[in-house]
C-alpha positions in Angstrom: -32.1 65.1 -22.0 -31.8 62.7 -19.0 -34.0 60.2 -17.2 -34.3 59.3 -13.7 -36.6 56.8 -11.9 -38.0 57.1 -8.5 -40.5 55.0 -6.5 -43.1 57.0 -4.6 -45.1 54.9 -2.1 -48.0 57.4 -2.4 -48.1 57.5 -6.1 -50.8 54.6 -6.5 -54.0 57.0 -6.3 -55.3 59.1 -8.7 -55.5 62.3 -6.5 -51.6 61.6 -5.4 -50.5 61.1 -9.0 -52.1 64.5 -10.2 -50.7 66.3 -7.4 -47.1 64.8 -8.1 -47.5 65.5 -11.8 -48.7 69.1 -11.2 -45.9 69.7 -8.7 -43.1 68.4 -10.9 -44.3 70.1 -14.3 -44.1 73.3 -12.4 -40.2 73.1 -12.7 -38.6 74.6 -15.7 -36.5 71.7 -17.6 -39.1 68.9 -16.9 -40.1 67.1 -20.2 -42.0 64.3 -19.2 -43.4 62.7 -16.2 -44.9 59.1 -16.2 -46.2 57.5 -13.4 -47.1 53.6 -12.9 -50.1 53.4 -10.6 -49.3 49.8 -9.7 -46.0 50.3 -7.9 -45.6 54.0 -7.7 -42.7 54.1 -10.1 -42.2 57.6 -11.6 -39.9 58.0 -14.7 -39.0 61.5 -15.2 -37.4 63.0 -18.4 -35.7 66.3 -17.7 -33.0 68.7 -19.1 -30.0 68.4 -16.8 -28.8 71.7 -18.0 -32.0 73.4 -16.3 -32.7 71.0 -13.3 -30.9 68.2 -11.5 -31.9 64.8 -10.2 -31.0 66.1 -6.7 -33.4 69.2 -7.1 -36.3 66.9 -8.3 -35.8 64.6 -5.1 -35.6 67.6 -3.0 -39.0 68.8 -4.6 -40.7 65.5 -3.8 -39.4 65.1 -0.3 -40.3 68.7 0.7 -43.9 67.9 -0.2 -43.5 64.9 2.1 -43.3 62.3 -0.4 -41.1 59.2 0.5 -38.9 58.3 -2.4 -36.7 55.3 -2.9 
């Protein structure tokens, strides 16, 4: 299992957090998605044999989330 951290500017309100969690949990290989509402920090645990960090980042970008 691998862990990656992204910061998503929009991930500080309940509706956005729910949308991000729903989006990411649709992908095979996702183990856990934790979001800090104070600063938009996403900690994502995933199976690197099924999905990559780049695929996760692309999924967020395609939904118009700004990651850094």
